[in-house]
PDB file of N, CA, C and O in Angstrom:
ATOM      1  N   UNK A   1     114.896  99.286 106.111  1.00  0.00           N
ATOM      2  CA  UNK A   1     115.407  98.630 107.275  1.00  0.00           C
ATOM      3  C   UNK A   1     116.483  99.494 107.934  1.00  0.00           C
ATOM      4  O   UNK A   1     116.546  99.587 109.160  1.00  0.00           O
ATOM      5  N   UNK A   2     117.317 100.115 107.126  1.00  0.00           N
ATOM      6  CA  UNK A   2     118.373 100.963 107.679  1.00  0.00           C
ATOM      7  C   UNK A   2     117.790 102.154 108.424  1.00  0.00           C
ATOM      8  O   UNK A   2     118.319 102.569 109.455  1.00  0.00           O
ATOM      9  N   UNK A   3     116.699 102.701 107.901  1.00  0.00           N
ATOM     10  CA  UNK A   3     116.054 103.833 108.567  1.00  0.00           C
ATOM     11  C   UNK A   3     115.484 103.419 109.918  1.00  0.00           C
ATOM     12  O   UNK A   3     115.628 104.144 110.902  1.00  0.00           O
ATOM     13  N   UNK A   4     114.844 102.269 109.968  1.00  0.00           N
ATOM     14  CA  UNK A   4     114.288 101.785 111.238  1.00  0.00           C
ATOM     15  C   UNK A   4     115.402 101.533 112.241  1.00  0.00           C
ATOM     16  O   UNK A   4     115.287 101.914 113.406  1.00  0.00           O
ATOM     17  N   UNK A   5     116.467 100.902 111.802  1.00  0.00           N
ATOM     18  CA  UNK A   5     117.599 100.667 112.707  1.00  0.00           C
ATOM     19  C   UNK A   5     118.192 101.982 113.206  1.00  0.00           C
ATOM     20  O   UNK A   5     118.525 102.100 114.385  1.00  0.00           O
ATOM     21  N   UNK A   6     118.327 102.963 112.329  1.00  0.00           N
ATOM     22  CA  UNK A   6     118.877 104.261 112.730  1.00  0.00           C
ATOM     23  C   UNK A   6     117.964 104.963 113.720  1.00  0.00           C
ATOM     24  O   UNK A   6     118.438 105.595 114.664  1.00  0.00           O
ATOM     25  N   UNK A   7     116.663 104.857 113.512  1.00  0.00           N
ATOM     26  CA  UNK A   7     115.712 105.516 114.410  1.00  0.00           C
ATOM     27  C   UNK A   7     115.768 104.923 115.811  1.00  0.00           C
ATOM     28  O   UNK A   7     115.611 105.648 116.793  1.00  0.00           O
ATOM     29  N   UNK A   8     115.989 103.622 115.918  1.00  0.00           N
ATOM     30  CA  UNK A   8     115.995 102.989 117.237  1.00  0.00           C
ATOM     31  C   UNK A   8     117.374 102.915 117.867  1.00  0.00           C
ATOM     32  O   UNK A   8     117.487 103.002 119.090  1.00  0.00           O
ATOM     33  N   UNK A   9     118.416 102.759 117.084  1.00  0.00           N
ATOM     34  CA  UNK A   9     119.751 102.574 117.657  1.00  0.00           C
ATOM     35  C   UNK A   9     120.412 103.904 118.016  1.00  0.00           C
ATOM     36  O   UNK A   9     120.994 104.025 119.094  1.00  0.00           O
ATOM     37  N   UNK A  10     120.334 104.894 117.144  1.00  0.00           N
ATOM     38  CA  UNK A  10     121.023 106.164 117.409  1.00  0.00           C
ATOM     39  C   UNK A  10     120.526 106.880 118.674  1.00  0.00           C
ATOM     40  O   UNK A  10     121.353 107.326 119.470  1.00  0.00           O
ATOM     41  N   UNK A  11     119.208 107.006 118.890  1.00  0.00           N
ATOM     42  CA  UNK A  11     118.785 107.636 120.149  1.00  0.00           C
ATOM     43  C   UNK A  11     119.187 106.832 121.383  1.00  0.00           C
ATOM     44  O   UNK A  11     119.507 107.409 122.422  1.00  0.00           O
ATOM     45  N   UNK A  12     119.172 105.512 121.274  1.00  0.00           N
ATOM     46  CA  UNK A  12     119.592 104.683 122.404  1.00  0.00           C
ATOM     47  C   UNK A  12     121.067 104.896 122.715  1.00  0.00           C
ATOM     48  O   UNK A  12     121.449 104.979 123.883  1.00  0.00           O
ATOM     49  N   UNK A  13     121.885 104.985 121.697  1.00  0.00           N
ATOM     50  CA  UNK A  13     123.305 105.260 121.918  1.00  0.00           C
ATOM     51  C   UNK A  13     123.523 106.659 122.491  1.00  0.00           C
ATOM     52  O   UNK A  13     124.399 106.853 123.334  1.00  0.00           O
ATOM     53  N   UNK A  14     122.733 107.629 122.042  1.00  0.00           N
ATOM     54  CA  UNK A  14     122.856 108.988 122.574  1.00  0.00           C
ATOM     55  C   UNK A  14     122.505 109.027 124.055  1.00  0.00           C
ATOM     56  O   UNK A  14     123.189 109.686 124.838  1.00  0.00           O
ATOM     57  N   UNK A  15     121.448 108.327 124.442  1.00  0.00           N
ATOM     58  CA  UNK A  15     121.066 108.280 125.860  1.00  0.00           C
ATOM     59  C   UNK A  15     122.147 107.580 126.666  1.00  0.00           C
ATOM     60  O   UNK A  15     122.510 108.047 127.746  1.00  0.00           O
ATOM     61  N   UNK A  16     122.670 106.466 126.160  1.00  0.00           N
ATOM     62  CA  UNK A  16     123.726 105.742 126.868  1.00  0.00           C
ATOM     63  C   UNK A  16     124.998 106.564 126.969  1.00  0.00           C
ATOM     64  O   UNK A  16     125.769 106.394 127.914  1.00  0.00           O
ATOM     65  N   UNK A  17     125.229 107.452 126.013  1.00  0.00           N
ATOM     66  CA  UNK A  17     126.428 108.291 126.037  1.00  0.00           C
ATOM     67  C   UNK A  17     126.290 109.429 127.037  1.00  0.00           C
ATOM     68  O   UNK A  17     127.277 109.826 127.657  1.00  0.00           O
ATOM     69  N   UNK A  18     125.082 109.960 127.205  1.00  0.00           N
ATOM     70  CA  UNK A  18     124.862 111.124 128.067  1.00  0.00           C
ATOM     71  C   UNK A  18     124.720 110.730 129.531  1.00  0.00           C
ATOM     72  O   UNK A  18     125.250 111.418 130.404  1.00  0.00           O
ATOM     73  N   UNK A  19     124.020 109.642 129.817  1.00  0.00           N
ATOM     74  CA  UNK A  19     123.743 109.257 131.206  1.00  0.00           C
ATOM     75  C   UNK A  19     124.721 108.169 131.625  1.00  0.00           C
ATOM     76  O   UNK A  19     124.888 107.180 130.912  1.00  0.00           O
ATOM     77  N   UNK A  20     125.371 108.339 132.778  1.00  0.00           N
ATOM     78  CA  UNK A  20     126.285 107.300 133.272  1.00  0.00           C
ATOM     79  C   UNK A  20     125.547 105.976 133.508  1.00  0.00           C
ATOM     80  O   UNK A  20     124.358 105.964 133.827  1.00  0.00           O
ATOM     81  N   UNK A  21     126.258 104.885 133.350  1.00  0.00           N
ATOM     82  CA  UNK A  21     125.662 103.548 133.445  1.00  0.00           C
ATOM     83  C   UNK A  21     124.975 103.299 134.785  1.00  0.00           C
ATOM     84  O   UNK A  21     123.919 102.669 134.829  1.00  0.00           O
ATOM     85  N   UNK A  22     125.554 103.781 135.860  1.00  0.00           N
ATOM     86  CA  UNK A  22     125.007 103.525 137.196  1.00  0.00           C
ATOM     87  C   UNK A  22     123.748 104.358 137.488  1.00  0.00           C
ATOM     88  O   UNK A  22     122.971 104.009 138.376  1.00  0.00           O
ATOM     89  N   UNK A  23     123.547 105.442 136.754  1.00  0.00           N
ATOM     90  CA  UNK A  23     122.436 106.348 137.043  1.00  0.00           C
ATOM     91  C   UNK A  23     121.242 106.195 136.102  1.00  0.00           C
ATOM     92  O   UNK A  23     120.185 106.778 136.344  1.00  0.00           O
ATOM     93  N   UNK A  24     121.400 105.425 135.043  1.00  0.00           N
ATOM     94  CA  UNK A  24     120.332 105.341 134.052  1.00  0.00           C
ATOM     95  C   UNK A  24     119.171 104.492 134.578  1.00  0.00           C
ATOM     96  O   UNK A  24     119.371 103.468 135.231  1.00  0.00           O
ATOM     97  N   UNK A  25     117.976 104.939 134.279  1.00  0.00           N
ATOM     98  CA  UNK A  25     116.771 104.238 134.681  1.00  0.00           C
ATOM     99  C   UNK A  25     116.072 103.727 133.428  1.00  0.00           C
ATOM    100  O   UNK A  25     115.998 104.433 132.423  1.00  0.00           O
ATOM    101  N   UNK A  26     115.564 102.513 133.486  1.00  0.00           N
ATOM    102  CA  UNK A  26     114.871 101.959 132.332  1.00  0.00           C
ATOM    103  C   UNK A  26     113.554 102.673 132.066  1.00  0.00           C
ATOM    104  O   UNK A  26     113.132 102.787 130.916  1.00  0.00           O
ATOM    105  N   UNK A  27     112.910 103.148 133.108  1.00  0.00           N
ATOM    106  CA  UNK A  27     111.601 103.786 132.937  1.00  0.00           C
ATOM    107  C   UNK A  27     111.700 105.276 132.666  1.00  0.00           C
ATOM    108  O   UNK A  27     110.799 105.841 132.047  1.00  0.00           O
ATOM    109  N   UNK A  28     112.753 105.923 133.103  1.00  0.00           N
ATOM    110  CA  UNK A  28     112.860 107.377 132.951  1.00  0.00           C
ATOM    111  C   UNK A  28     114.104 107.793 132.173  1.00  0.00           C
ATOM    112  O   UNK A  28     114.524 108.946 132.263  1.00  0.00           O
ATOM    113  N   UNK A  29     114.696 106.886 131.419  1.00  0.00           N
ATOM    114  CA  UNK A  29     115.942 107.181 130.726  1.00  0.00           C
ATOM    115  C   UNK A  29     115.835 108.297 129.708  1.00  0.00           C
ATOM    116  O   UNK A  29     116.749 109.111 129.580  1.00  0.00           O
ATOM    117  N   UNK A  30     114.727 108.344 128.983  1.00  0.00           N
ATOM    118  CA  UNK A  30     114.570 109.386 127.960  1.00  0.00           C
ATOM    119  C   UNK A  30     114.477 110.757 128.625  1.00  0.00           C
ATOM    120  O   UNK A  30     115.129 111.702 128.181  1.00  0.00           O
ATOM    121  N   UNK A  31     113.683 110.876 129.675  1.00  0.00           N
ATOM    122  CA  UNK A  31     113.554 112.170 130.351  1.00  0.00           C
ATOM    123  C   UNK A  31     114.845 112.540 131.072  1.00  0.00           C
ATOM    124  O   UNK A  31     115.174 113.722 131.171  1.00  0.00           O
ATOM    125  N   UNK A  32     115.573 111.564 131.572  1.00  0.00           N
ATOM    126  CA  UNK A  32     116.878 111.849 132.169  1.00  0.00           C
ATOM    127  C   UNK A  32     117.806 112.439 131.125  1.00  0.00           C
ATOM    128  O   UNK A  32     118.513 113.410 131.394  1.00  0.00           O
ATOM    129  N   UNK A  33     117.806 111.862 129.942  1.00  0.00           N
ATOM    130  CA  UNK A  33     118.676 112.355 128.877  1.00  0.00           C
ATOM    131  C   UNK A  33     118.305 113.787 128.490  1.00  0.00           C
ATOM    132  O   UNK A  33     119.186 114.635 128.343  1.00  0.00           O
ATOM    133  N   UNK A  34     117.014 114.063 128.325  1.00  0.00           N
ATOM    134  CA  UNK A  34     116.592 115.426 127.997  1.00  0.00           C
ATOM    135  C   UNK A  34     116.948 116.397 129.119  1.00  0.00           C
ATOM    136  O   UNK A  34     117.372 117.523 128.858  1.00  0.00           O
ATOM    137  N   UNK A  35     116.777 115.966 130.357  1.00  0.00           N
ATOM    138  CA  UNK A  35     117.095 116.827 131.503  1.00  0.00           C
ATOM    139  C   UNK A  35     118.576 117.181 131.521  1.00  0.00           C
ATOM    140  O   UNK A  35     118.934 118.342 131.719  1.00  0.00           O
ATOM    141  N   UNK A  36     119.436 116.191 131.315  1.00  0.00           N
ATOM    142  CA  UNK A  36     120.878 116.439 131.332  1.00  0.00           C
ATOM    143  C   UNK A  36     121.306 117.288 130.135  1.00  0.00           C
ATOM    144  O   UNK A  36     122.082 118.230 130.291  1.00  0.00           O
ATOM    145  N   UNK A  37     120.803 116.960 128.941  1.00  0.00           N
ATOM    146  CA  UNK A  37     121.184 117.727 127.754  1.00  0.00           C
ATOM    147  C   UNK A  37     120.701 119.171 127.828  1.00  0.00           C
ATOM    148  O   UNK A  37     121.456 120.095 127.526  1.00  0.00           O
ATOM    149  N   UNK A  38     119.450 119.369 128.227  1.00  0.00           N
ATOM    150  CA  UNK A  38     118.916 120.730 128.299  1.00  0.00           C
ATOM    151  C   UNK A  38     119.598 121.536 129.398  1.00  0.00           C
ATOM    152  O   UNK A  38     119.802 122.740 129.242  1.00  0.00           O
ATOM    153  N   UNK A  39     119.952 120.893 130.504  1.00  0.00           N
ATOM    154  CA  UNK A  39     120.679 121.598 131.558  1.00  0.00           C
ATOM    155  C   UNK A  39     122.059 122.008 131.056  1.00  0.00           C
ATOM    156  O   UNK A  39     122.542 123.090 131.389  1.00  0.00           O
ATOM    157  N   UNK A  40     122.689 121.162 130.267  1.00  0.00           N
ATOM    158  CA  UNK A  40     124.012 121.475 129.726  1.00  0.00           C
ATOM    159  C   UNK A  40     123.962 122.695 128.800  1.00  0.00           C
ATOM    160  O   UNK A  40     124.867 123.529 128.817  1.00  0.00           O
ATOM    161  N   UNK A  41     122.909 122.795 128.000  1.00  0.00           N
ATOM    162  CA  UNK A  41     122.785 123.909 127.064  1.00  0.00           C
ATOM    163  C   UNK A  41     122.019 125.100 127.635  1.00  0.00           C
ATOM    164  O   UNK A  41     121.796 126.081 126.927  1.00  0.00           O
ATOM    165  N   UNK A  42     121.617 125.031 128.895  1.00  0.00           N
ATOM    166  CA  UNK A  42     120.969 126.155 129.553  1.00  0.00           C
ATOM    167  C   UNK A  42     119.508 126.374 129.172  1.00  0.00           C
ATOM    168  O   UNK A  42     118.991 127.480 129.324  1.00  0.00           O
ATOM    169  N   UNK A  43     118.851 125.353 128.688  1.00  0.00           N
ATOM    170  CA  UNK A  43     117.435 125.491 128.329  1.00  0.00           C
ATOM    171  C   UNK A  43     116.601 124.464 129.097  1.00  0.00           C
ATOM    172  O   UNK A  43     115.768 123.764 128.521  1.00  0.00           O
ATOM    173  N   UNK A  44     116.840 124.390 130.394  1.00  0.00           N
ATOM    174  CA  UNK A  44     116.164 123.411 131.235  1.00  0.00           C
ATOM    175  C   UNK A  44     114.657 123.640 131.301  1.00  0.00           C
ATOM    176  O   UNK A  44     113.905 122.729 131.650  1.00  0.00           O
ATOM    177  N   UNK A  45     114.210 124.860 130.963  1.00  0.00           N
ATOM    178  CA  UNK A  45     112.773 125.151 130.982  1.00  0.00           C
ATOM    179  C   UNK A  45     112.014 124.318 129.948  1.00  0.00           C
ATOM    180  O   UNK A  45     110.796 124.177 130.053  1.00  0.00           O
ATOM    181  N   UNK A  46     112.707 123.766 128.954  1.00  0.00           N
ATOM    182  CA  UNK A  46     112.056 123.005 127.890  1.00  0.00           C
ATOM    183  C   UNK A  46     111.764 121.552 128.283  1.00  0.00           C
ATOM    184  O   UNK A  46     111.067 120.852 127.550  1.00  0.00           O
ATOM    185  N   UNK A  47     112.278 121.093 129.411  1.00  0.00           N
ATOM    186  CA  UNK A  47     112.060 119.702 129.825  1.00  0.00           C
ATOM    187  C   UNK A  47     110.568 119.402 130.015  1.00  0.00           C
ATOM    188  O   UNK A  47     110.103 118.380 129.510  1.00  0.00           O
ATOM    189  N   UNK A  48     109.794 120.244 130.718  1.00  0.00           N
ATOM    190  CA  UNK A  48     108.360 119.952 130.836  1.00  0.00           C
ATOM    191  C   UNK A  48     107.633 119.968 129.491  1.00  0.00           C
ATOM    192  O   UNK A  48     106.677 119.217 129.298  1.00  0.00           O
ATOM    193  N   UNK A  49     108.072 120.807 128.572  1.00  0.00           N
ATOM    194  CA  UNK A  49     107.446 120.842 127.255  1.00  0.00           C
ATOM    195  C   UNK A  49     107.682 119.527 126.507  1.00  0.00           C
ATOM    196  O   UNK A  49     106.776 119.004 125.859  1.00  0.00           O
ATOM    197  N   UNK A  50     108.891 119.006 126.601  1.00  0.00           N
ATOM    198  CA  UNK A  50     109.199 117.732 125.970  1.00  0.00           C
ATOM    199  C   UNK A  50     108.412 116.607 126.638  1.00  0.00           C
ATOM    200  O   UNK A  50     107.930 115.700 125.959  1.00  0.00           O
ATOM    201  N   UNK A  51     108.279 116.661 127.958  1.00  0.00           N
ATOM    202  CA  UNK A  51     107.510 115.639 128.667  1.00  0.00           C
ATOM    203  C   UNK A  51     106.050 115.643 128.228  1.00  0.00           C
ATOM    204  O   UNK A  51     105.456 114.583 128.033  1.00  0.00           O
ATOM    205  N   UNK A  52     105.476 116.821 128.073  1.00  0.00           N
ATOM    206  CA  UNK A  52     104.086 116.931 127.611  1.00  0.00           C
ATOM    207  C   UNK A  52     103.968 116.414 126.182  1.00  0.00           C
ATOM    208  O   UNK A  52     103.021 115.696 125.859  1.00  0.00           O
ATOM    209  N   UNK A  53     104.917 116.770 125.327  1.00  0.00           N
ATOM    210  CA  UNK A  53     104.886 116.304 123.938  1.00  0.00           C
ATOM    211  C   UNK A  53     105.014 114.778 123.863  1.00  0.00           C
ATOM    212  O   UNK A  53     104.330 114.142 123.062  1.00  0.00           O
ATOM    213  N   UNK A  54     105.882 114.190 124.688  1.00  0.00           N
ATOM    214  CA  UNK A  54     106.016 112.734 124.707  1.00  0.00           C
ATOM    215  C   UNK A  54     104.743 112.056 125.206  1.00  0.00           C
ATOM    216  O   UNK A  54     104.343 111.018 124.680  1.00  0.00           O
ATOM    217  N   UNK A  55     104.109 112.640 126.218  1.00  0.00           N
ATOM    218  CA  UNK A  55     102.865 112.068 126.736  1.00  0.00           C
ATOM    219  C   UNK A  55     101.751 112.140 125.694  1.00  0.00           C
ATOM    220  O   UNK A  55     100.998 111.180 125.526  1.00  0.00           O
ATOM    221  N   UNK A  56     101.642 113.260 125.000  1.00  0.00           N
ATOM    222  CA  UNK A  56     100.620 113.395 123.954  1.00  0.00           C
ATOM    223  C   UNK A  56     100.895 112.417 122.816  1.00  0.00           C
ATOM    224  O   UNK A  56      99.967 111.802 122.290  1.00  0.00           O
ATOM    225  N   UNK A  57     102.156 112.271 122.433  1.00  0.00           N
ATOM    226  CA  UNK A  57     102.513 111.323 121.377  1.00  0.00           C
ATOM    227  C   UNK A  57     102.213 109.885 121.773  1.00  0.00           C
ATOM    228  O   UNK A  57     101.727 109.106 120.952  1.00  0.00           O
ATOM    229  N   UNK A  58     102.496 109.525 123.020  1.00  0.00           N
ATOM    230  CA  UNK A  58     102.192 108.172 123.485  1.00  0.00           C
ATOM    231  C   UNK A  58     100.688 107.928 123.511  1.00  0.00           C
ATOM    232  O   UNK A  58     100.226 106.848 123.141  1.00  0.00           O
ATOM    233  N   UNK A  59      99.926 108.923 123.943  1.00  0.00           N
ATOM    234  CA  UNK A  59      98.470 108.798 123.967  1.00  0.00           C
ATOM    235  C   UNK A  59      97.912 108.669 122.547  1.00  0.00           C
ATOM    236  O   UNK A  59      97.015 107.862 122.299  1.00  0.00           O
ATOM    237  N   UNK A  60      98.442 109.460 121.626  1.00  0.00           N
ATOM    238  CA  UNK A  60      97.983 109.377 120.234  1.00  0.00           C
ATOM    239  C   UNK A  60      98.310 108.017 119.631  1.00  0.00           C
ATOM    240  O   UNK A  60      97.493 107.451 118.906  1.00  0.00           O
ATOM    241  N   UNK A  61      99.481 107.492 119.918  1.00  0.00           N
ATOM    242  CA  UNK A  61      99.834 106.160 119.428  1.00  0.00           C
ATOM    243  C   UNK A  61      98.937 105.085 120.009  1.00  0.00           C
ATOM    244  O   UNK A  61      98.535 104.158 119.305  1.00  0.00           O
ATOM    245  N   UNK A  62      98.620 105.205 121.294  1.00  0.00           N
ATOM    246  CA  UNK A  62      97.738 104.241 121.926  1.00  0.00           C
ATOM    247  C   UNK A  62      96.343 104.300 121.313  1.00  0.00           C
ATOM    248  O   UNK A  62      95.718 103.264 121.085  1.00  0.00           O
ATOM    249  N   UNK A  63      95.856 105.504 121.048  1.00  0.00           N
ATOM    250  CA  UNK A  63      94.529 105.649 120.455  1.00  0.00           C
ATOM    251  C   UNK A  63      94.493 105.057 119.044  1.00  0.00           C
ATOM    252  O   UNK A  63      93.484 104.478 118.642  1.00  0.00           O
ATOM    253  N   UNK A  64      95.581 105.197 118.295  1.00  0.00           N
ATOM    254  CA  UNK A  64      95.632 104.609 116.959  1.00  0.00           C
ATOM    255  C   UNK A  64      95.600 103.085 117.027  1.00  0.00           C
ATOM    256  O   UNK A  64      94.935 102.434 116.220  1.00  0.00           O
ATOM    257  N   UNK A  65      96.322 102.522 117.992  1.00  0.00           N
ATOM    258  CA  UNK A  65      96.314 101.070 118.149  1.00  0.00           C
ATOM    259  C   UNK A  65      94.951 100.560 118.606  1.00  0.00           C
ATOM    260  O   UNK A  65      94.540  99.467 118.216  1.00  0.00           O
ATOM    261  N   UNK A  66      94.251 101.333 119.423  1.00  0.00           N
ATOM    262  CA  UNK A  66      92.929 100.913 119.881  1.00  0.00           C
ATOM    263  C   UNK A  66      91.867 101.080 118.798  1.00  0.00           C
ATOM    264  O   UNK A  66      90.932 100.283 118.722  1.00  0.00           O
ATOM    265  N   UNK A  67      92.001 102.098 117.970  1.00  0.00           N
ATOM    266  CA  UNK A  67      91.001 102.386 116.952  1.00  0.00           C
ATOM    267  C   UNK A  67      91.127 101.470 115.733  1.00  0.00           C
ATOM    268  O   UNK A  67      90.131 101.183 115.069  1.00  0.00           O
ATOM    269  N   UNK A  68      92.319 101.020 115.442  1.00  0.00           N
ATOM    270  CA  UNK A  68      92.540 100.216 114.240  1.00  0.00           C
ATOM    271  C   UNK A  68      91.712  98.945 114.176  1.00  0.00           C
ATOM    272  O   UNK A  68      91.021  98.725 113.181  1.00  0.00           O
ATOM    273  N   UNK A  69      91.756  98.097 115.203  1.00  0.00           N
ATOM    274  CA  UNK A  69      90.955  96.862 115.130  1.00  0.00           C
ATOM    275  C   UNK A  69      89.452  97.114 115.035  1.00  0.00           C
ATOM    276  O   UNK A  69      88.755  96.388 114.326  1.00  0.00           O
ATOM    277  N   UNK A  70      88.941  98.126 115.735  1.00  0.00           N
ATOM    278  CA  UNK A  70      87.503  98.384 115.665  1.00  0.00           C
ATOM    279  C   UNK A  70      87.111  98.884 114.276  1.00  0.00           C
ATOM    280  O   UNK A  70      86.036  98.549 113.779  1.00  0.00           O
ATOM    281  N   UNK A  71      87.975  99.681 113.646  1.00  0.00           N
ATOM    282  CA  UNK A  71      87.691 100.121 112.276  1.00  0.00           C
ATOM    283  C   UNK A  71      87.750  98.940 111.303  1.00  0.00           C
ATOM    284  O   UNK A  71      86.956  98.863 110.365  1.00  0.00           O
ATOM    285  N   UNK A  72      88.679  98.034 111.526  1.00  0.00           N
ATOM    286  CA  UNK A  72      88.765  96.858 110.674  1.00  0.00           C
ATOM    287  C   UNK A  72      87.541  95.969 110.794  1.00  0.00           C
ATOM    288  O   UNK A  72      87.017  95.469 109.798  1.00  0.00           O
ATOM    289  N   UNK A  73      87.092  95.778 112.028  1.00  0.00           N
ATOM    290  CA  UNK A  73      85.874  94.980 112.225  1.00  0.00           C
ATOM    291  C   UNK A  73      84.670  95.659 111.603  1.00  0.00           C
ATOM    292  O   UNK A  73      83.826  95.003 110.992  1.00  0.00           O
ATOM    293  N   UNK A  74      84.591  96.958 111.756  1.00  0.00           N
ATOM    294  CA  UNK A  74      83.471  97.694 111.182  1.00  0.00           C
ATOM    295  C   UNK A  74      83.498  97.622 109.660  1.00  0.00           C
ATOM    296  O   UNK A  74      82.454  97.471 109.026  1.00  0.00           O
ATOM    297  N   UNK A  75      84.676  97.729 109.080  1.00  0.00           N
ATOM    298  CA  UNK A  75      84.794  97.665 107.625  1.00  0.00           C
ATOM    299  C   UNK A  75      84.453  96.296 107.080  1.00  0.00           C
ATOM    300  O   UNK A  75      83.773  96.181 106.060  1.00  0.00           O
ATOM    301  N   UNK A  76      84.925  95.248 107.758  1.00  0.00           N
ATOM    302  CA  UNK A  76      84.609  93.906 107.286  1.00  0.00           C
ATOM    303  C   UNK A  76      83.148  93.569 107.541  1.00  0.00           C
ATOM    304  O   UNK A  76      82.551  92.793 106.795  1.00  0.00           O
ATOM    305  N   UNK A  77      82.576  94.137 108.571  1.00  0.00           N
ATOM    306  CA  UNK A  77      81.160  93.916 108.847  1.00  0.00           C
ATOM    307  C   UNK A  77      80.260  94.628 107.868  1.00  0.00           C
ATOM    308  O   UNK A  77      79.090  94.273 107.725  1.00  0.00           O
ATOM    309  N   UNK A  78      80.792  95.635 107.188  1.00  0.00           N
ATOM    310  CA  UNK A  78      79.994  96.368 106.212  1.00  0.00           C
ATOM    311  C   UNK A  78      79.614  95.500 105.027  1.00  0.00           C
ATOM    312  O   UNK A  78      78.648  95.798 104.324  1.00  0.00           O
ATOM    313  N   UNK A  79      80.358  94.434 104.799  1.00  0.00           N
ATOM    314  CA  UNK A  79      80.017  93.540 103.693  1.00  0.00           C
ATOM    315  C   UNK A  79      78.804  92.676 104.030  1.00  0.00           C
ATOM    316  O   UNK A  79      78.309  91.934 103.181  1.00  0.00           O
ATOM    317  N   UNK A  80      78.329  92.773 105.265  1.00  0.00           N
ATOM    318  CA  UNK A  80      77.142  92.065 105.746  1.00  0.00           C
ATOM    319  C   UNK A  80      77.287  90.540 105.661  1.00  0.00           C
ATOM    320  O   UNK A  80      76.312  89.821 105.443  1.00  0.00           O
ATOM    321  N   UNK A  81      78.502  90.074 105.834  1.00  0.00           N
ATOM    322  CA  UNK A  81      78.735  88.638 105.799  1.00  0.00           C
ATOM    323  C   UNK A  81      79.180  88.129 107.164  1.00  0.00           C
ATOM    324  O   UNK A  81      78.813  87.025 107.567  1.00  0.00           O
ATOM    325  N   UNK A  82      79.964  88.924 107.871  1.00  0.00           N
ATOM    326  CA  UNK A  82      80.620  88.426 109.076  1.00  0.00           C
ATOM    327  C   UNK A  82      79.846  88.675 110.368  1.00  0.00           C
ATOM    328  O   UNK A  82      80.068  87.972 111.354  1.00  0.00           O
ATOM    329  N   UNK A  83      78.951  89.649 110.389  1.00  0.00           N
ATOM    330  CA  UNK A  83      78.245  89.988 111.621  1.00  0.00           C
ATOM    331  C   UNK A  83      76.792  89.519 111.565  1.00  0.00           C
ATOM    332  O   UNK A  83      76.212  89.376 110.489  1.00  0.00           O
ATOM    333  N   UNK A  84      76.232  89.288 112.716  1.00  0.00           N
ATOM    334  CA  UNK A  84      74.813  88.985 112.797  1.00  0.00           C
ATOM    335  C   UNK A  84      74.007  90.197 112.359  1.00  0.00           C
ATOM    336  O   UNK A  84      74.514  91.317 112.431  1.00  0.00           O
ATOM    337  N   UNK A  85      72.788  90.017 111.914  1.00  0.00           N
ATOM    338  CA  UNK A  85      71.987  91.148 111.453  1.00  0.00           C
ATOM    339  C   UNK A  85      71.821  92.237 112.524  1.00  0.00           C
ATOM    340  O   UNK A  85      71.715  93.415 112.184  1.00  0.00           O
ATOM    341  N   UNK A  86      71.798  91.870 113.780  1.00  0.00           N
ATOM    342  CA  UNK A  86      71.618  92.880 114.834  1.00  0.00           C
ATOM    343  C   UNK A  86      72.849  93.787 114.981  1.00  0.00           C
ATOM    344  O   UNK A  86      72.749  94.874 115.550  1.00  0.00           O
ATOM    345  N   UNK A  87      74.005  93.348 114.473  1.00  0.00           N
ATOM    346  CA  UNK A  87      75.222  94.158 114.571  1.00  0.00           C
ATOM    347  C   UNK A  87      75.513  94.960 113.323  1.00  0.00           C
ATOM    348  O   UNK A  87      76.464  95.741 113.299  1.00  0.00           O
ATOM    349  N   UNK A  88      74.725  94.788 112.302  1.00  0.00           N
ATOM    350  CA  UNK A  88      74.964  95.521 111.053  1.00  0.00           C
ATOM    351  C   UNK A  88      74.438  96.920 111.150  1.00  0.00           C
ATOM    352  O   UNK A  88      73.528  97.202 111.929  1.00  0.00           O
ATOM    353  N   UNK A  89      75.006  97.793 110.365  1.00  0.00           N
ATOM    354  CA  UNK A  89      74.578  99.191 110.374  1.00  0.00           C
ATOM    355  C   UNK A  89      73.313  99.377 109.589  1.00  0.00           C
ATOM    356  O   UNK A  89      72.806 100.494 109.489  1.00  0.00           O
TER     357      UNK A  89
END
């Protein structure tokens, strides 16, 4: 539980610390934080790389959520009890 809380609370506090309250956006807050931090350290070229990595990670997470239920249905259907004969493998 402590690890989960640390994973969600610490980055949120870091973003709130870096971006002023009036300028923070709910939809773009993470990229704003990376933009400000990378500009401060002189590595602003890495912002698009982080954006691509975040997009790929979000897509991979979405695919895992979409694939899980279909795999579960397929696995339970393999017992040949829950599906009609036309749906069995």
